[in-house]
PyMOL CGO cylinders between C-alpha atoms (Angstrom):
from pymol import cmd
from pymol.cgo import CYLINDER

trace = [
    CYLINDER, 40.35, 39.88, -49.22, 37.72, 38.13, -51.07, 0.3, 1, 1, 1, 1, 1, 1,
    CYLINDER, 37.72, 38.13, -51.07, 34.27, 37.81, -49.49, 0.3, 1, 1, 1, 1, 1, 1,
    CYLINDER, 34.27, 37.81, -49.49, 31.51, 35.51, -50.58, 0.3, 1, 1, 1, 1, 1, 1,
    CYLINDER, 31.51, 35.51, -50.58, 27.92, 36.26, -50.18, 0.3, 1, 1, 1, 1, 1, 1,
    CYLINDER, 27.92, 36.26, -50.18, 26.02, 32.98, -49.44, 0.3, 1, 1, 1, 1, 1, 1,
    CYLINDER, 26.02, 32.98, -49.44, 22.23, 32.32, -49.55, 0.3, 1, 1, 1, 1, 1, 1,
    CYLINDER, 22.23, 32.32, -49.55, 20.26, 29.41, -48.17, 0.3, 1, 1, 1, 1, 1, 1,
    CYLINDER, 20.26, 29.41, -48.17, 17.07, 29.16, -50.13, 0.3, 1, 1, 1, 1, 1, 1,
    CYLINDER, 17.07, 29.16, -50.13, 14.22, 26.54, -49.37, 0.3, 1, 1, 1, 1, 1, 1,
    CYLINDER, 14.22, 26.54, -49.37, 12.03, 25.45, -52.18, 0.3, 1, 1, 1, 1, 1, 1,
    CYLINDER, 12.03, 25.45, -52.18, 8.56, 23.67, -52.49, 0.3, 1, 1, 1, 1, 1, 1,
    CYLINDER, 8.56, 23.67, -52.49, 8.41, 21.10, -55.33, 0.3, 1, 1, 1, 1, 1, 1,
    CYLINDER, 8.41, 21.10, -55.33, 5.37, 21.42, -57.57, 0.3, 1, 1, 1, 1, 1, 1,
    CYLINDER, 5.37, 21.42, -57.57, 6.29, 18.43, -59.52, 0.3, 1, 1, 1, 1, 1, 1,
    CYLINDER, 6.29, 18.43, -59.52, 8.70, 15.33, -59.22, 0.3, 1, 1, 1, 1, 1, 1,
    CYLINDER, 8.70, 15.33, -59.22, 12.24, 16.29, -60.50, 0.3, 1, 1, 1, 1, 1, 1,
    CYLINDER, 12.24, 16.29, -60.50, 14.68, 13.47, -61.58, 0.3, 1, 1, 1, 1, 1, 1,
    CYLINDER, 14.68, 13.47, -61.58, 18.16, 14.00, -60.14, 0.3, 1, 1, 1, 1, 1, 1,
    CYLINDER, 18.16, 14.00, -60.14, 19.75, 14.46, -63.63, 0.3, 1, 1, 1, 1, 1, 1,
    CYLINDER, 19.75, 14.46, -63.63, 17.41, 17.48, -64.26, 0.3, 1, 1, 1, 1, 1, 1,
    CYLINDER, 17.41, 17.48, -64.26, 17.56, 19.23, -60.70, 0.3, 1, 1, 1, 1, 1, 1,
    CYLINDER, 17.56, 19.23, -60.70, 20.53, 21.80, -61.81, 0.3, 1, 1, 1, 1, 1, 1,
    CYLINDER, 20.53, 21.80, -61.81, 18.40, 22.81, -64.83, 0.3, 1, 1, 1, 1, 1, 1,
    CYLINDER, 18.40, 22.81, -64.83, 15.31, 23.42, -62.89, 0.3, 1, 1, 1, 1, 1, 1,
    CYLINDER, 15.31, 23.42, -62.89, 17.09, 25.27, -60.14, 0.3, 1, 1, 1, 1, 1, 1,
    CYLINDER, 17.09, 25.27, -60.14, 18.76, 27.57, -62.88, 0.3, 1, 1, 1, 1, 1, 1,
    CYLINDER, 18.76, 27.57, -62.88, 15.47, 28.48, -64.13, 0.3, 1, 1, 1, 1, 1, 1,
    CYLINDER, 15.47, 28.48, -64.13, 14.31, 29.69, -60.88, 0.3, 1, 1, 1, 1, 1, 1,
    CYLINDER, 14.31, 29.69, -60.88, 17.21, 31.85, -60.33, 0.3, 1, 1, 1, 1, 1, 1,
    CYLINDER, 17.21, 31.85, -60.33, 17.13, 33.16, -63.88, 0.3, 1, 1, 1, 1, 1, 1,
    CYLINDER, 17.13, 33.16, -63.88, 13.31, 34.18, -63.11, 0.3, 1, 1, 1, 1, 1, 1,
    CYLINDER, 13.31, 34.18, -63.11, 15.16, 36.30, -60.43, 0.3, 1, 1, 1, 1, 1, 1,
    CYLINDER, 15.16, 36.30, -60.43, 17.81, 37.88, -62.84, 0.3, 1, 1, 1, 1, 1, 1,
    CYLINDER, 17.81, 37.88, -62.84, 15.18, 38.65, -65.36, 0.3, 1, 1, 1, 1, 1, 1,
    CYLINDER, 15.18, 38.65, -65.36, 12.92, 40.27, -62.84, 0.3, 1, 1, 1, 1, 1, 1,
    CYLINDER, 12.92, 40.27, -62.84, 16.01, 42.53, -61.71, 0.3, 1, 1, 1, 1, 1, 1,
    CYLINDER, 16.01, 42.53, -61.71, 17.08, 43.30, -65.04, 0.3, 1, 1, 1, 1, 1, 1,
    CYLINDER, 17.08, 43.30, -65.04, 20.17, 41.12, -65.38, 0.3, 1, 1, 1, 1, 1, 1,
    CYLINDER, 20.17, 41.12, -65.38, 19.00, 38.91, -68.11, 0.3, 1, 1, 1, 1, 1, 1,
    CYLINDER, 19.00, 38.91, -68.11, 21.58, 40.17, -70.20, 0.3, 1, 1, 1, 1, 1, 1,
    CYLINDER, 21.58, 40.17, -70.20, 24.15, 38.45, -67.98, 0.3, 1, 1, 1, 1, 1, 1,
    CYLINDER, 24.15, 38.45, -67.98, 23.71, 35.03, -69.62, 0.3, 1, 1, 1, 1, 1, 1,
    CYLINDER, 23.71, 35.03, -69.62, 24.18, 36.51, -73.19, 0.3, 1, 1, 1, 1, 1, 1,
    CYLINDER, 24.18, 36.51, -73.19, 27.85, 37.43, -72.35, 0.3, 1, 1, 1, 1, 1, 1,
    CYLINDER, 27.85, 37.43, -72.35, 30.70, 35.33, -73.03, 0.3, 1, 1, 1, 1, 1, 1,
    CYLINDER, 30.70, 35.33, -73.03, 32.47, 36.45, -69.77, 0.3, 1, 1, 1, 1, 1, 1,
    CYLINDER, 32.47, 36.45, -69.77, 32.76, 34.11, -66.75, 0.3, 1, 1, 1, 1, 1, 1,
    CYLINDER, 32.76, 34.11, -66.75, 29.88, 34.14, -64.37, 0.3, 1, 1, 1, 1, 1, 1,
    CYLINDER, 29.88, 34.14, -64.37, 30.54, 34.90, -60.78, 0.3, 1, 1, 1, 1, 1, 1,
    CYLINDER, 30.54, 34.90, -60.78, 27.94, 32.85, -59.13, 0.3, 1, 1, 1, 1, 1, 1,
    CYLINDER, 27.94, 32.85, -59.13, 27.39, 29.05, -58.66, 0.3, 1, 1, 1, 1, 1, 1,
    CYLINDER, 27.39, 29.05, -58.66, 24.60, 26.82, -56.61, 0.3, 1, 1, 1, 1, 1, 1,
    CYLINDER, 24.60, 26.82, -56.61, 24.02, 23.31, -55.29, 0.3, 1, 1, 1, 1, 1, 1,
    CYLINDER, 24.02, 23.31, -55.29, 21.57, 20.85, -56.04, 0.3, 1, 1, 1, 1, 1, 1,
    CYLINDER, 21.57, 20.85, -56.04, 18.75, 20.15, -53.69, 0.3, 1, 1, 1, 1, 1, 1,
    CYLINDER, 18.75, 20.15, -53.69, 19.26, 18.67, -50.08, 0.3, 1, 1, 1, 1, 1, 1,
    CYLINDER, 19.26, 18.67, -50.08, 18.23, 16.64, -48.54, 0.3, 1, 1, 1, 1, 1, 1,
    CYLINDER, 18.23, 16.64, -48.54, 19.26, 14.10, -51.40, 0.3, 1, 1, 1, 1, 1, 1,
    CYLINDER, 19.26, 14.10, -51.40, 16.89, 12.24, -53.47, 0.3, 1, 1, 1, 1, 1, 1,
    CYLINDER, 16.89, 12.24, -53.47, 15.52, 8.83, -52.61, 0.3, 1, 1, 1, 1, 1, 1,
    CYLINDER, 15.52, 8.83, -52.61, 15.17, 6.60, -55.67, 0.3, 1, 1, 1, 1, 1, 1,
    CYLINDER, 15.17, 6.60, -55.67, 16.63, 9.14, -57.97, 0.3, 1, 1, 1, 1, 1, 1,
    CYLINDER, 16.63, 9.14, -57.97, 13.74, 11.37, -57.60, 0.3, 1, 1, 1, 1, 1, 1,
    CYLINDER, 13.74, 11.37, -57.60, 13.15, 14.65, -56.00, 0.3, 1, 1, 1, 1, 1, 1,
    CYLINDER, 13.15, 14.65, -56.00, 9.50, 14.38, -54.80, 0.3, 1, 1, 1, 1, 1, 1,
    CYLINDER, 9.50, 14.38, -54.80, 6.60, 17.03, -55.46, 0.3, 1, 1, 1, 1, 1, 1,
    CYLINDER, 6.60, 17.03, -55.46, 5.34, 18.24, -52.22, 0.3, 1, 1, 1, 1, 1, 1,
    CYLINDER, 5.34, 18.24, -52.22, 8.78, 18.07, -50.52, 0.3, 1, 1, 1, 1, 1, 1,
    CYLINDER, 8.78, 18.07, -50.52, 10.55, 21.07, -49.05, 0.3, 1, 1, 1, 1, 1, 1,
    CYLINDER, 10.55, 21.07, -49.05, 14.28, 21.29, -50.13, 0.3, 1, 1, 1, 1, 1, 1,
    CYLINDER, 14.28, 21.29, -50.13, 17.22, 23.51, -49.65, 0.3, 1, 1, 1, 1, 1, 1,
    CYLINDER, 17.22, 23.51, -49.65, 19.74, 25.05, -52.12, 0.3, 1, 1, 1, 1, 1, 1,
    CYLINDER, 19.74, 25.05, -52.12, 22.84, 26.83, -51.25, 0.3, 1, 1, 1, 1, 1, 1,
    CYLINDER, 22.84, 26.83, -51.25, 23.77, 29.82, -53.70, 0.3, 1, 1, 1, 1, 1, 1,
    CYLINDER, 23.77, 29.82, -53.70, 26.95, 31.62, -53.48, 0.3, 1, 1, 1, 1, 1, 1,
    CYLINDER, 26.95, 31.62, -53.48, 28.31, 34.63, -55.68, 0.3, 1, 1, 1, 1, 1, 1,
    CYLINDER, 28.31, 34.63, -55.68, 31.20, 37.11, -55.87, 0.3, 1, 1, 1, 1, 1, 1,
    CYLINDER, 31.20, 37.11, -55.87, 29.06, 39.52, -57.85, 0.3, 1, 1, 1, 1, 1, 1,
    CYLINDER, 29.06, 39.52, -57.85, 27.47, 42.29, -55.81, 0.3, 1, 1, 1, 1, 1, 1,
    CYLINDER, 27.47, 42.29, -55.81, 24.82, 42.92, -58.39, 0.3, 1, 1, 1, 1, 1, 1,
    CYLINDER, 24.82, 42.92, -58.39, 23.80, 39.31, -58.43, 0.3, 1, 1, 1, 1, 1, 1,
    CYLINDER, 23.80, 39.31, -58.43, 23.77, 39.24, -54.73, 0.3, 1, 1, 1, 1, 1, 1,
    CYLINDER, 23.77, 39.24, -54.73, 21.48, 42.22, -54.36, 0.3, 1, 1, 1, 1, 1, 1,
    CYLINDER, 21.48, 42.22, -54.36, 19.01, 40.74, -57.12, 0.3, 1, 1, 1, 1, 1, 1,
    CYLINDER, 19.01, 40.74, -57.12, 18.94, 37.57, -55.09, 0.3, 1, 1, 1, 1, 1, 1,
    CYLINDER, 18.94, 37.57, -55.09, 18.54, 39.31, -51.88, 0.3, 1, 1, 1, 1, 1, 1,
    CYLINDER, 18.54, 39.31, -51.88, 15.68, 41.37, -52.95, 0.3, 1, 1, 1, 1, 1, 1,
    CYLINDER, 15.68, 41.37, -52.95, 13.49, 38.98, -54.98, 0.3, 1, 1, 1, 1, 1, 1,
    CYLINDER, 13.49, 38.98, -54.98, 14.60, 35.21, -55.00, 0.3, 1, 1, 1, 1, 1, 1,
    CYLINDER, 14.60, 35.21, -55.00, 12.16, 34.17, -52.26, 0.3, 1, 1, 1, 1, 1, 1,
    CYLINDER, 12.16, 34.17, -52.26, 9.39, 35.50, -54.52, 0.3, 1, 1, 1, 1, 1, 1,
    CYLINDER, 9.39, 35.50, -54.52, 10.03, 33.56, -57.57, 0.3, 1, 1, 1, 1, 1, 1,
    CYLINDER, 10.03, 33.56, -57.57, 8.38, 30.20, -58.86, 0.3, 1, 1, 1, 1, 1, 1,
    CYLINDER, 8.38, 30.20, -58.86, 8.61, 28.16, -62.15, 0.3, 1, 1, 1, 1, 1, 1,
    CYLINDER, 8.61, 28.16, -62.15, 6.16, 25.21, -63.06, 0.3, 1, 1, 1, 1, 1, 1,
    CYLINDER, 6.16, 25.21, -63.06, 8.38, 22.94, -61.04, 0.3, 1, 1, 1, 1, 1, 1,
    CYLINDER, 8.38, 22.94, -61.04, 9.55, 25.04, -58.06, 0.3, 1, 1, 1, 1, 1, 1,
    CYLINDER, 9.55, 25.04, -58.06, 8.30, 27.64, -55.70, 0.3, 1, 1, 1, 1, 1, 1,
    CYLINDER, 8.30, 27.64, -55.70, 10.68, 29.67, -53.38, 0.3, 1, 1, 1, 1, 1, 1,
    CYLINDER, 10.68, 29.67, -53.38, 9.68, 29.73, -49.73, 0.3, 1, 1, 1, 1, 1, 1,
    CYLINDER, 9.68, 29.73, -49.73, 12.37, 31.41, -47.45, 0.3, 1, 1, 1, 1, 1, 1,
    CYLINDER, 12.37, 31.41, -47.45, 15.87, 32.93, -48.05, 0.3, 1, 1, 1, 1, 1, 1,
    CYLINDER, 15.87, 32.93, -48.05, 18.74, 33.55, -45.55, 0.3, 1, 1, 1, 1, 1, 1,
    CYLINDER, 18.74, 33.55, -45.55, 22.04, 35.32, -46.26, 0.3, 1, 1, 1, 1, 1, 1,
    CYLINDER, 22.04, 35.32, -46.26, 25.57, 35.32, -44.88, 0.3, 1, 1, 1, 1, 1, 1,
    CYLINDER, 25.57, 35.32, -44.88, 28.84, 36.66, -45.72, 0.3, 1, 1, 1, 1, 1, 1,
    CYLINDER, 28.84, 36.66, -45.72, 31.70, 34.10, -45.66, 0.3, 1, 1, 1, 1, 1, 1,
    CYLINDER, 31.70, 34.10, -45.66, 35.03, 35.85, -45.04, 0.3, 1, 1, 1, 1, 1, 1,
    CYLINDER, 35.03, 35.85, -45.04, 38.18, 34.62, -46.67, 0.3, 1, 1, 1, 1, 1, 1,
    CYLINDER, 38.18, 34.62, -46.67, 40.35, 32.47, -44.58, 0.3, 1, 1, 1, 1, 1, 1,
    CYLINDER, 40.35, 32.47, -44.58, 43.27, 30.02, -45.23, 0.3, 1, 1, 1, 1, 1, 1,
    CYLINDER, 43.27, 30.02, -45.23, 42.02, 26.76, -47.22, 0.3, 1, 1, 1, 1, 1, 1,
    CYLINDER, 42.02, 26.76, -47.22, 43.28, 23.33, -46.81, 0.3, 1, 1, 1, 1, 1, 1,
    CYLINDER, 43.28, 23.33, -46.81, 41.01, 21.62, -49.45, 0.3, 1, 1, 1, 1, 1, 1,
    CYLINDER, 41.01, 21.62, -49.45, 38.13, 22.26, -51.79, 0.3, 1, 1, 1, 1, 1, 1,
    CYLINDER, 38.13, 22.26, -51.79, 36.13, 19.62, -53.21, 0.3, 1, 1, 1, 1, 1, 1,
    CYLINDER, 36.13, 19.62, -53.21, 33.21, 19.66, -55.80, 0.3, 1, 1, 1, 1, 1, 1,
    CYLINDER, 33.21, 19.66, -55.80, 29.56, 18.53, -54.82, 0.3, 1, 1, 1, 1, 1, 1,
    CYLINDER, 29.56, 18.53, -54.82, 28.17, 18.79, -58.39, 0.3, 1, 1, 1, 1, 1, 1,
    CYLINDER, 28.17, 18.79, -58.39, 29.92, 17.46, -61.71, 0.3, 1, 1, 1, 1, 1, 1,
    CYLINDER, 29.92, 17.46, -61.71, 32.57, 19.87, -63.25, 0.3, 1, 1, 1, 1, 1, 1,
    CYLINDER, 32.57, 19.87, -63.25, 31.85, 20.50, -66.91, 0.3, 1, 1, 1, 1, 1, 1,
    CYLINDER, 31.85, 20.50, -66.91, 34.95, 21.00, -69.16, 0.3, 1, 1, 1, 1, 1, 1,
    CYLINDER, 34.95, 21.00, -69.16, 34.11, 21.33, -72.82, 0.3, 1, 1, 1, 1, 1, 1,
    CYLINDER, 34.11, 21.33, -72.82, 36.41, 20.98, -75.69, 0.3, 1, 1, 1, 1, 1, 1,
    CYLINDER, 36.41, 20.98, -75.69, 35.90, 21.84, -79.29, 0.3, 1, 1, 1, 1, 1, 1,
    CYLINDER, 35.90, 21.84, -79.29, 36.49, 18.23, -80.72, 0.3, 1, 1, 1, 1, 1, 1,
    CYLINDER, 36.49, 18.23, -80.72, 34.87, 16.03, -78.01, 0.3, 1, 1, 1, 1, 1, 1,
    CYLINDER, 34.87, 16.03, -78.01, 31.86, 16.22, -75.82, 0.3, 1, 1, 1, 1, 1, 1,
    CYLINDER, 31.86, 16.22, -75.82, 33.92, 14.58, -72.90, 0.3, 1, 1, 1, 1, 1, 1,
    CYLINDER, 33.92, 14.58, -72.90, 37.55, 15.16, -72.16, 0.3, 1, 1, 1, 1, 1, 1,
    CYLINDER, 37.55, 15.16, -72.16, 38.62, 11.37, -70.95, 0.3, 1, 1, 1, 1, 1, 1,
    CYLINDER, 38.62, 11.37, -70.95, 40.02, 9.35, -73.47, 0.3, 1, 1, 1, 1, 1, 1,
    CYLINDER, 40.02, 9.35, -73.47, 40.88, 12.29, -75.67, 0.3, 1, 1, 1, 1, 1, 1,
    CYLINDER, 40.88, 12.29, -75.67, 43.01, 14.52, -73.31, 0.3, 1, 1, 1, 1, 1, 1,
    CYLINDER, 43.01, 14.52, -73.31, 45.37, 14.08, -70.31, 0.3, 1, 1, 1, 1, 1, 1,
    CYLINDER, 45.37, 14.08, -70.31, 44.55, 14.66, -66.81, 0.3, 1, 1, 1, 1, 1, 1,
    CYLINDER, 44.55, 14.66, -66.81, 47.33, 17.47, -66.84, 0.3, 1, 1, 1, 1, 1, 1,
    CYLINDER, 47.33, 17.47, -66.84, 45.25, 19.28, -69.61, 0.3, 1, 1, 1, 1, 1, 1,
    CYLINDER, 45.25, 19.28, -69.61, 41.85, 18.89, -67.34, 0.3, 1, 1, 1, 1, 1, 1,
    CYLINDER, 41.85, 18.89, -67.34, 43.97, 20.25, -64.24, 0.3, 1, 1, 1, 1, 1, 1,
    CYLINDER, 43.97, 20.25, -64.24, 45.28, 23.08, -66.30, 0.3, 1, 1, 1, 1, 1, 1,
    CYLINDER, 45.28, 23.08, -66.30, 41.58, 24.03, -67.94, 0.3, 1, 1, 1, 1, 1, 1,
    CYLINDER, 41.58, 24.03, -67.94, 40.51, 24.11, -64.15, 0.3, 1, 1, 1, 1, 1, 1,
    CYLINDER, 40.51, 24.11, -64.15, 43.24, 26.77, -63.33, 0.3, 1, 1, 1, 1, 1, 1,
    CYLINDER, 43.24, 26.77, -63.33, 42.61, 28.86, -66.43, 0.3, 1, 1, 1, 1, 1, 1,
    CYLINDER, 42.61, 28.86, -66.43, 39.10, 29.16, -65.80, 0.3, 1, 1, 1, 1, 1, 1,
    CYLINDER, 39.10, 29.16, -65.80, 39.64, 30.43, -62.31, 0.3, 1, 1, 1, 1, 1, 1,
    CYLINDER, 39.64, 30.43, -62.31, 42.45, 32.83, -63.35, 0.3, 1, 1, 1, 1, 1, 1,
    CYLINDER, 42.45, 32.83, -63.35, 39.97, 34.28, -65.84, 0.3, 1, 1, 1, 1, 1, 1,
    CYLINDER, 39.97, 34.28, -65.84, 37.51, 34.68, -62.96, 0.3, 1, 1, 1, 1, 1, 1,
    CYLINDER, 37.51, 34.68, -62.96, 40.17, 36.27, -60.75, 0.3, 1, 1, 1, 1, 1, 1,
    CYLINDER, 40.17, 36.27, -60.75, 41.05, 38.66, -63.72, 0.3, 1, 1, 1, 1, 1, 1,
    CYLINDER, 41.05, 38.66, -63.72, 37.48, 39.72, -64.04, 0.3, 1, 1, 1, 1, 1, 1,
    CYLINDER, 37.48, 39.72, -64.04, 36.82, 40.15, -60.32, 0.3, 1, 1, 1, 1, 1, 1,
    CYLINDER, 36.82, 40.15, -60.32, 39.68, 42.22, -59.98, 0.3, 1, 1, 1, 1, 1, 1,
    CYLINDER, 39.68, 42.22, -59.98, 40.06, 43.84, -63.45, 0.3, 1, 1, 1, 1, 1, 1,
    CYLINDER, 40.06, 43.84, -63.45, 43.88, 42.71, -63.85, 0.3, 1, 1, 1, 1, 1, 1,
    CYLINDER, 43.88, 42.71, -63.85, 45.82, 40.26, -65.61, 0.3, 1, 1, 1, 1, 1, 1,
    CYLINDER, 45.82, 40.26, -65.61, 48.01, 38.02, -63.24, 0.3, 1, 1, 1, 1, 1, 1,
    CYLINDER, 48.01, 38.02, -63.24, 50.92, 36.08, -64.18, 0.3, 1, 1, 1, 1, 1, 1,
    CYLINDER, 50.92, 36.08, -64.18, 49.97, 32.33, -64.52, 0.3, 1, 1, 1, 1, 1, 1,
    CYLINDER, 49.97, 32.33, -64.52, 53.03, 30.63, -63.69, 0.3, 1, 1, 1, 1, 1, 1,
    CYLINDER, 53.03, 30.63, -63.69, 52.27, 29.45, -60.00, 0.3, 1, 1, 1, 1, 1, 1,
    CYLINDER, 52.27, 29.45, -60.00, 51.46, 26.19, -58.30, 0.3, 1, 1, 1, 1, 1, 1,
    CYLINDER, 51.46, 26.19, -58.30, 47.89, 26.18, -57.28, 0.3, 1, 1, 1, 1, 1, 1,
    CYLINDER, 47.89, 26.18, -57.28, 47.39, 22.72, -55.65, 0.3, 1, 1, 1, 1, 1, 1,
    CYLINDER, 47.39, 22.72, -55.65, 49.49, 20.30, -53.81, 0.3, 1, 1, 1, 1, 1, 1,
    CYLINDER, 49.49, 20.30, -53.81, 47.13, 17.36, -54.81, 0.3, 1, 1, 1, 1, 1, 1,
    CYLINDER, 47.13, 17.36, -54.81, 44.20, 16.65, -56.85, 0.3, 1, 1, 1, 1, 1, 1,
    CYLINDER, 44.20, 16.65, -56.85, 41.99, 13.36, -57.13, 0.3, 1, 1, 1, 1, 1, 1,
    CYLINDER, 41.99, 13.36, -57.13, 39.06, 12.95, -59.29, 0.3, 1, 1, 1, 1, 1, 1,
    CYLINDER, 39.06, 12.95, -59.29, 36.65, 11.17, -56.86, 0.3, 1, 1, 1, 1, 1, 1,
    CYLINDER, 36.65, 11.17, -56.86, 34.38, 9.34, -59.57, 0.3, 1, 1, 1, 1, 1, 1,
    CYLINDER, 34.38, 9.34, -59.57, 35.13, 6.17, -61.11, 0.3, 1, 1, 1, 1, 1, 1,
    CYLINDER, 35.13, 6.17, -61.11, 32.72, 6.67, -64.17, 0.3, 1, 1, 1, 1, 1, 1,
    CYLINDER, 32.72, 6.67, -64.17, 31.64, 9.95, -65.54, 0.3, 1, 1, 1, 1, 1, 1,
    CYLINDER, 31.64, 9.95, -65.54, 28.60, 11.50, -63.96, 0.3, 1, 1, 1, 1, 1, 1,
    CYLINDER, 28.60, 11.50, -63.96, 25.76, 12.32, -66.43, 0.3, 1, 1, 1, 1, 1, 1,
    CYLINDER, 25.76, 12.32, -66.43, 23.45, 15.45, -65.92, 0.3, 1, 1, 1, 1, 1, 1,
    CYLINDER, 23.45, 15.45, -65.92, 20.97, 16.79, -68.44, 0.3, 1, 1, 1, 1, 1, 1,
    CYLINDER, 20.97, 16.79, -68.44, 20.73, 20.27, -69.54, 0.3, 1, 1, 1, 1, 1, 1,
    CYLINDER, 20.73, 20.27, -69.54, 18.48, 21.50, -72.33, 0.3, 1, 1, 1, 1, 1, 1,
    CYLINDER, 18.48, 21.50, -72.33, 17.72, 17.87, -73.24, 0.3, 1, 1, 1, 1, 1, 1,
    CYLINDER, 17.72, 17.87, -73.24, 21.46, 17.17, -73.76, 0.3, 1, 1, 1, 1, 1, 1,
    CYLINDER, 21.46, 17.17, -73.76, 23.32, 14.83, -71.60, 0.3, 1, 1, 1, 1, 1, 1,
    CYLINDER, 23.32, 14.83, -71.60, 26.72, 16.32, -70.19, 0.3, 1, 1, 1, 1, 1, 1,
    CYLINDER, 26.72, 16.32, -70.19, 29.48, 14.22, -68.52, 0.3, 1, 1, 1, 1, 1, 1,
    CYLINDER, 29.48, 14.22, -68.52, 31.30, 15.47, -65.70, 0.3, 1, 1, 1, 1, 1, 1,
    CYLINDER, 31.30, 15.47, -65.70, 33.73, 14.71, -62.67, 0.3, 1, 1, 1, 1, 1, 1,
    CYLINDER, 33.73, 14.71, -62.67, 34.15, 15.63, -58.99, 0.3, 1, 1, 1, 1, 1, 1,
    CYLINDER, 34.15, 15.63, -58.99, 37.38, 16.30, -57.64, 0.3, 1, 1, 1, 1, 1, 1,
    CYLINDER, 37.38, 16.30, -57.64, 39.13, 16.83, -54.33, 0.3, 1, 1, 1, 1, 1, 1,
    CYLINDER, 39.13, 16.83, -54.33, 41.92, 19.35, -54.36, 0.3, 1, 1, 1, 1, 1, 1,
    CYLINDER, 41.92, 19.35, -54.36, 44.50, 20.20, -51.68, 0.3, 1, 1, 1, 1, 1, 1,
    CYLINDER, 44.50, 20.20, -51.68, 45.18, 24.06, -52.04, 0.3, 1, 1, 1, 1, 1, 1,
    CYLINDER, 45.18, 24.06, -52.04, 48.86, 25.04, -52.31, 0.3, 1, 1, 1, 1, 1, 1,
    CYLINDER, 48.86, 25.04, -52.31, 50.41, 27.49, -49.61, 0.3, 1, 1, 1, 1, 1, 1,
    CYLINDER, 50.41, 27.49, -49.61, 50.55, 30.65, -51.57, 0.3, 1, 1, 1, 1, 1, 1,
    CYLINDER, 50.55, 30.65, -51.57, 48.35, 33.71, -51.95, 0.3, 1, 1, 1, 1, 1, 1,
    CYLINDER, 48.35, 33.71, -51.95, 47.33, 33.22, -55.29, 0.3, 1, 1, 1, 1, 1, 1,
    CYLINDER, 47.33, 33.22, -55.29, 46.51, 29.59, -54.97, 0.3, 1, 1, 1, 1, 1, 1,
    CYLINDER, 46.51, 29.59, -54.97, 44.39, 30.53, -51.81, 0.3, 1, 1, 1, 1, 1, 1,
    CYLINDER, 44.39, 30.53, -51.81, 42.68, 33.30, -53.87, 0.3, 1, 1, 1, 1, 1, 1,
    CYLINDER, 42.68, 33.30, -53.87, 41.84, 30.92, -56.78, 0.3, 1, 1, 1, 1, 1, 1,
    CYLINDER, 41.84, 30.92, -56.78, 40.38, 28.17, -54.24, 0.3, 1, 1, 1, 1, 1, 1,
    CYLINDER, 40.38, 28.17, -54.24, 38.28, 31.06, -52.83, 0.3, 1, 1, 1, 1, 1, 1,
    CYLINDER, 38.28, 31.06, -52.83, 37.00, 31.93, -56.09, 0.3, 1, 1, 1, 1, 1, 1,
    CYLINDER, 37.00, 31.93, -56.09, 36.13, 28.45, -56.79, 0.3, 1, 1, 1, 1, 1, 1,
    CYLINDER, 36.13, 28.45, -56.79, 34.19, 28.37, -53.43, 0.3, 1, 1, 1, 1, 1, 1,
    CYLINDER, 34.19, 28.37, -53.43, 32.30, 31.46, -54.42, 0.3, 1, 1, 1, 1, 1, 1,
    CYLINDER, 32.30, 31.46, -54.42, 31.68, 30.85, -58.18, 0.3, 1, 1, 1, 1, 1, 1,
    CYLINDER, 31.68, 30.85, -58.18, 32.42, 27.09, -59.15, 0.3, 1, 1, 1, 1, 1, 1,
    CYLINDER, 32.42, 27.09, -59.15, 35.00, 25.02, -60.93, 0.3, 1, 1, 1, 1, 1, 1,
    CYLINDER, 35.00, 25.02, -60.93, 34.94, 24.48, -64.37, 0.3, 1, 1, 1, 1, 1, 1,
    CYLINDER, 34.94, 24.48, -64.37, 32.55, 25.78, -67.08, 0.3, 1, 1, 1, 1, 1, 1,
    CYLINDER, 32.55, 25.78, -67.08, 28.89, 26.34, -66.79, 0.3, 1, 1, 1, 1, 1, 1,
    CYLINDER, 28.89, 26.34, -66.79, 28.95, 27.16, -63.14, 0.3, 1, 1, 1, 1, 1, 1,
    CYLINDER, 28.95, 27.16, -63.14, 25.89, 29.53, -63.33, 0.3, 1, 1, 1, 1, 1, 1,
    CYLINDER, 25.89, 29.53, -63.33, 24.16, 26.46, -64.10, 0.3, 1, 1, 1, 1, 1, 1,
    CYLINDER, 24.16, 26.46, -64.10, 25.05, 24.75, -61.09, 0.3, 1, 1, 1, 1, 1, 1,
    CYLINDER, 25.05, 24.75, -61.09, 28.03, 22.74, -62.09, 0.3, 1, 1, 1, 1, 1, 1,
    CYLINDER, 28.03, 22.74, -62.09, 31.18, 22.56, -60.40, 0.3, 1, 1, 1, 1, 1, 1,
    CYLINDER, 31.18, 22.56, -60.40, 29.83, 23.72, -57.08, 0.3, 1, 1, 1, 1, 1, 1,
    CYLINDER, 29.83, 23.72, -57.08, 32.34, 23.48, -54.51, 0.3, 1, 1, 1, 1, 1, 1,
    CYLINDER, 32.34, 23.48, -54.51, 32.88, 23.22, -50.79, 0.3, 1, 1, 1, 1, 1, 1,
    CYLINDER, 32.88, 23.22, -50.79, 35.73, 23.62, -48.51, 0.3, 1, 1, 1, 1, 1, 1,
    CYLINDER, 35.73, 23.62, -48.51, 37.82, 22.83, -45.40, 0.3, 1, 1, 1, 1, 1, 1,
    CYLINDER, 37.82, 22.83, -45.40, 39.77, 25.40, -43.63, 0.3, 1, 1, 1, 1, 1, 1,
    CYLINDER, 39.77, 25.40, -43.63, 43.36, 24.48, -42.49, 0.3, 1, 1, 1, 1, 1, 1,
]
cmd.load_cgo(trace, "trace")
């Protein structure tokens, strides 16, 4: 059984933050905690990262999260070291744009999932193009999501599973146009999806890993943050 550590962090904004810049600003705050706890080397490895986070809530008005406002962030992880680091020090962190206020933790136990859906854009990178649409098929996009989750599964369980199984009954891309987000002064284009999860153990496990660590690439930067509905 897979369990997820979920944190709800309240932050105070020291400066205005544009919606497209929100994930980068949040990732800097989380990075400051991991550096404090000696896990800064985590981001210099090529292996999949087993944590993910949402953007600010409540939603911005006029495309700006306003200075002086208090917002909530949801952080989830499958990595016990990251969980301990956040639990110990995340509520003490600050950057030039954010100051952490309070932190609450809960453990989510695995249950049968009906649907998962992304709340932040999913990033899929290809070597030849910056964005997949117009160059690759939807099937390729779906396969890349599956392969990424299988890599996380293998990392989490220190194994290598047979990849020949159905992991969803239905997948829909819910945005009409690519969603732009800025990271390190580069605009990244992503998508949001809704997925009806297949009724087999591996499919359920992959969906649960998506909830705990995100869909697609750059999940440790807040992309592909995924919520869920039980059956």
